N, C-alpha and C positions, 0 to 999 in steps of 0.2 A: 504494500500500500504506500503510495507516494504522498508526500505532504501536499495538501490542497491549499493553493493561494487564491483567496477570493478577491475578485476584481469587479468594481462597480462601473467603471468607465474605461475606455481606451485612452490612456494619457500619452502614449508614444506616437510619434509621427508615422512610424511604420505600422502597417496593419497588423493587429495582434492575432495570434493563433491560439484559440481557446481549445482546451482539452480537459481531461479528467482532473489533472493536477492544477490546471489554470482555467477555471470556468468563468464565464461571464455571469454577473449577478443581475438577473432580470427581476421584474415584479409582475404580479398578476394585474393586468390592466382591466380585464373584464372576465366574468365567469357566469355562464348561463346554463341552467339545467334544461336539457332539450326534451326530456320525457315529460309527459303530463303527470299530474299528481297520482293518478290511479294506476300508473304503470308499475310493472314488477321490476323495472330497471331504473338506474340513476346514471345517466350519461351526460357529461358536462362539456360544453364548448368553452375553451379557455384561451384567452389572448394574453400573450406574454410580451412585455415591453422590451424592445431591443435597442432603444434609443441610445446612441453614444457607443455602441458596440463595434460598429463597422463590419458586422457579420453579414455575409451574403450566403444564401442557400438556394437550392433548386428544388423543384417539385420532385417528390420521390425520396428526398432526404429524410433523416430522422433527427429529432431533438432528443438529446440525452439529458435527463434530469437527475440531479444528485439529491435524493430526498432525505428528509429527517425522519427518524423513527417517531411514531406517535408518543406523546408525552406519557400516557398511561402505561404503555409498554416499557418506556424508559424508567419510570418511577418504580414499576414492579421489579425491574432488574436491579436497580440501585439498592433496593431494600435488602438484597442478599449480600451486599458487599461491605467490607470494612472501610473505614475512612470517611471523609466528607466528600460532598459532590464536587468541590473545587480541588480535591487532591490531584496533584500533578502525576501523570503516569507517562512512562516512556514506552513508545510502541516500537518493538524490535524490528518489525518489517520496514517501517518507514524511517526509523531512527529519529522520530519527532516526538515532542512532548505535548500533551493535551491535558486540560482539566478533565477529570473523570466524566462528569456529566456531558461535556461536549463530545468526548470520544464515543460514549454510548449512544448519544443522540445522532451524530452525523457520520461516524466512521465504522460502526459495528453492524454486522449482520446478525440481528437478534432472532432471525427465523431458523437459523441452521445450528444444530448441535454438532460440534466437531468431536472426533475421537480424542483430540488433544484436551478438550474440556472435560470429557469423561475421565481421562487419566488424572487430571488435576483434582477432580472431585473425589476420585478414589483415594488420593493421598490425604484428603481432608476427612475421610470417614473410614469406617470398617464395614461398610455396606456390602453384603455378599452379592447382591444383584449387580452392583457396579463392577465387582471383581470378575464376574462372569462376562459382562458386556465388553470389557476391554481385552479379553483374551483373543489372540489372533484367530483361533479356530471358530470363534463365534461371530463371524462376519455377518451372517444372515440375521441373527438375533439382534446384533447392534444396528443393522440397517433398519429393521422393523421399529426399533425404539426411536431412532433418529427421525424417521418419517412420521412418527406419531407425536413428536414433541417439538417445541421450540425452546428457546433459552429459559424463559421463566417457568414454563411447565416442567422442564427438566429439573431446575433448582427446587421447585416446589415438591416434585416427586421424591427427591432424595433428602429433603428437609435439611439442606446444608446452608448455613448462613455465615456471615462475618468472613467472607472469602477475601483473600488479598486482591485488591483491585487491579494491580499491575499484572500479576500472574493471570488473573481472569481475562483481562482485555487481550492479552497476547495469545489466548487460545481461540479467539473468535475470528471468523472469516470477515473479509472486508465488505462494507456496504457497496453494492454494485449500482451503477446507474440504471434508470428505467428509460426505455426508448419509446418514443411516440412519433408516428408519422406526421410530417408537416401537412397541415390541412389548409394552407393558404398560399397564394402566389405573392411573391415579394413585389411583383410589378403593381399589384392592386393594394398591397398593404406593406409598404416599405420599412416601417419602423416597428413592426410587431410580427410575431409568428402565432398562428392559430394551431391548437391541437384538440383532439377529441379524446376524452378520458372516461372510461367506464369504471364505476366503483364496484367492489365486491367484498363480501365478508365470508368468513368460514370459522370453523371451530377447531381448536387444539385442546384436547383433554377438557372439554366443556368450557374452555375459555374462548370468548369471541374475539376474533382478529379481523382487522381490515387490511386490504392491500396496501403495502407501504407507499408505493408511488401515488396511487389514486387518493389515498387518505391525505397525503401531504399536499397534493395539488388542489383537491376538491374541498377539503375541510380545514386543514391546518393553516393554510396561507390566507391572509386577509388581503383584499384588493388594495393595491398601492402601498402596502406596508411590508409584508414578509419578503425575505430574499429567496429567490429561486435560482440556485447555481445550475448552469446549463452549458452545453456546447453542442455542436452539430456534427452528425456523422453522415458523410456522403454515401449515397447508394449508387454504385456504378453499374448495378444490374437491374435497375428499375427507373426508367427515364422515358420521357416523351420522345417521339421521332423528331429529328431536326426539320424534316419536310412537313410543314403545317397542313399540307393537302392530304396527308396520310390519315385514313379513317382510324379511329381507336375504339375498341370495345373494352369496357372496364367492368369487372365483376367484383363488387365490394360490399357484402352485407355487414351489418353491425358497424363497429368502429373501423372496419376495413374501408369504409367510404371516405375516411379522412384524407387518405392519399389522393383519391380521385377528385375530391373537392379542389385540391391544389392543382391537379391536372386540368380540370374544367376551367377554373379561374384563369389559368395561364393561357389556355386555348381561346377562351372568349375575349381575352384582353387584346388580342391582336386584331388587325383590321380585316384580315382574310377570313372568309367563312370556312369553318372546319366541321368535320363530321365526327360527332361524339355520341356514343351509346353507352349508357350506364345501366347495369343490373344491380339493384339494391335490395336488401332483405332485412326484415326485423320481425318482431312478434306481432304488434298491432299497428295498423295504419293510423288510427286516431291518437295513439299514445306514443309511438316510437319512430315517427318518420323524421329523421334528422335532416335539417336543411331543406325541408319540403318547399317552403316559400321561395327560397333562393333558386333551387333547381327548377321549379315550375316557371320562374321568370325566364330562365334560359330556354325552356321548352317553348314558351309562348313566342320567343324571338326566333325560333327555328335553329337554335344553337346547340340543342341537346335533345336526345331521345332517352327516355328513362322507362324501364320496366321494373316494377317493384313487387316483391313477394312478401306477404305478411303471413307468417306461418300459423298464427293462432286466430285468424279472422274467419276460419271455416273449419269444418270437422276434420277434413284431411289436410295435413300439413303441406304447405307449398313452400319450396325453397328456390333459390336462384337457379339451380341446375334444372329444375322443372320448367322454368320460364325459358331457359336457353333451348331446351328440347322443343318447346312449343314454337319457337322462332328459328328452328334449325335451318330452314331454307335461306332465310335472310342472313343469318350468321355466316353460312357457307358462302353466300354471295359477297359479303364484306371481306371474308378471308381471301376469296378469289381476286377481289379488287385491291388487295394489298394491305388490309387492315392489320394493325397491331393489337394483340390481346394482352390484357393485364388482369391479374388476380391478386387481391390483397385481403388479408384477414386470417381466419382460423386455419391452421395447418392440419389439425388432426382429422377433421371431417370435411369441412366445406371445400378446401382446395382439392382434396382427393375426389370428391363428388363432381366438382366442376371439370376436373381433368377427364374423368370417365364420360361426362356429358360431351365434351369436345371430341373425344375419340368416337363416340357414337354418332355425332354429327358428321364427322369426316367419313365414317363408314357408310352411313345412310345417304347423305347428300353428295358425297364425293365419290361414291361407288368404289370404295376401297375396302380391302379385307382388314382384319384386325392388325396384322403385322404391318401392312402398308400405312394404316392410320397412325400407328405408333411412330413409324419412321417420319411421317409427315409432321407430326407434332414435335418430334425431336429436331427436325429441320427448322421448324418455326422458332424453336428455342435458340438454336445456333445462329439464326439470322436476327436474333433479338426482337422477333415479332411475337413471341410468347414469353412474357416476363411475370414473375411472381414475387411477392413480398409477403410471406406467410409466417405466422408465429403461433 
C-alpha cells in the first residue's frame, strides 16, 4: 500500500497525473435518487466536481473512487483495539504512519479476514477453533470461515479485545478503489463527471452491511462538503468508433446504461447525424427507468432508438436478450451495415445471455451454423466491432 497524497487542486503548470497514490479530491456537486419511492432498488445519479483538476477523460473510461469505511463499521472495529483513536501506527507495507482511526477509516479493508489476522488472534488466545483454522491442512475450513465473516464479526466470534493496534493494522488487506463507468460526455459537461451508483446491503453473521463504495458515495458524503478522492482509468477496449457515421448498438441494462449515456451524449453532441440503438432493462418501467426523460428527448429528435425490457411488469420475465431476438432481422441488418456492438453490465448472467442471443441471430438471420456464428462473433471482437465492459 503506497502513501496516498490528497490533492484538492492542480497547482503545477504541468498537467498532473492522478492515480491511487495521488488522487484528485472532488466533491459531490449533485446527487439524485433515480428510482421512485416504491421501488425495490436505490440507484443514484451522482455528479462529481472536477473543477481545477485539468482531468480529461473519454467515454468508456472509469472513475476510480477511494472510499471511506462506514463510521459504524469503523467504530465497531476500534472497540476491539488497545490505545486511543489518535494512536500513531506505522504501516509496514507503505512505510507510512497514520493515526489509528484514519488508517481504519481510509486504508483498511474491513471486509476481508486474512490468514495473517487469524494467526495474530491465535497468539492472543488459547482458542482451539483458531488453532484448527490456521493449520495448513485446513485450507477449506479456513476459506469457509473467511467467506462467512468480516473483520468485526470475526473479532466478535473469538471474543478477543485490547489487541495491539499496530500489529492488527498490519494484518489487514488494503482498501481497494471502486470503479464506476463514466456516465457523461466531457464535451457536454466539462467540469464534472457523472456516475450511476446502485446501493446494496447484505448480512454477515446477522450483522447488516452496506456496500463500501455505494454507502460512501450515496450516504456518507454531503453535497459540496465531503472529499471524494478519485482518479480515472482509461479503457482501451471499450470506445466509440472514430467514424461518426458508424451505427452503434448498445446493450446496457441496470447500471450498465451509465457507459452508454456517455456514448449517446458524445454522439448527439456532434453536428453529424448518427445512428444509435440502445437496449435497456430494469425491473419496473414506472419505478426504475433511468434517464427516461433525457433518452426520450433524443428519440423525439431522431437521434436515438431505444428498446426497453422491464422484467417485472408482466408475468413472464422479459430481458434485453429477448428484445434482441425479437428484433433479430434489424440487428443483423445493422451488423451487415457495419454497426459496432457494445455490452456493459453484469458478467455472470446478462453478458452470457446477450452473447448467446447474438450467436442465435447470426445463425438464424445470417444463415450460419453454430461454428460459423462463433467465428463471426470472434471476428467482430478482433475488429473491435464487438466490445464488452462487464463486471
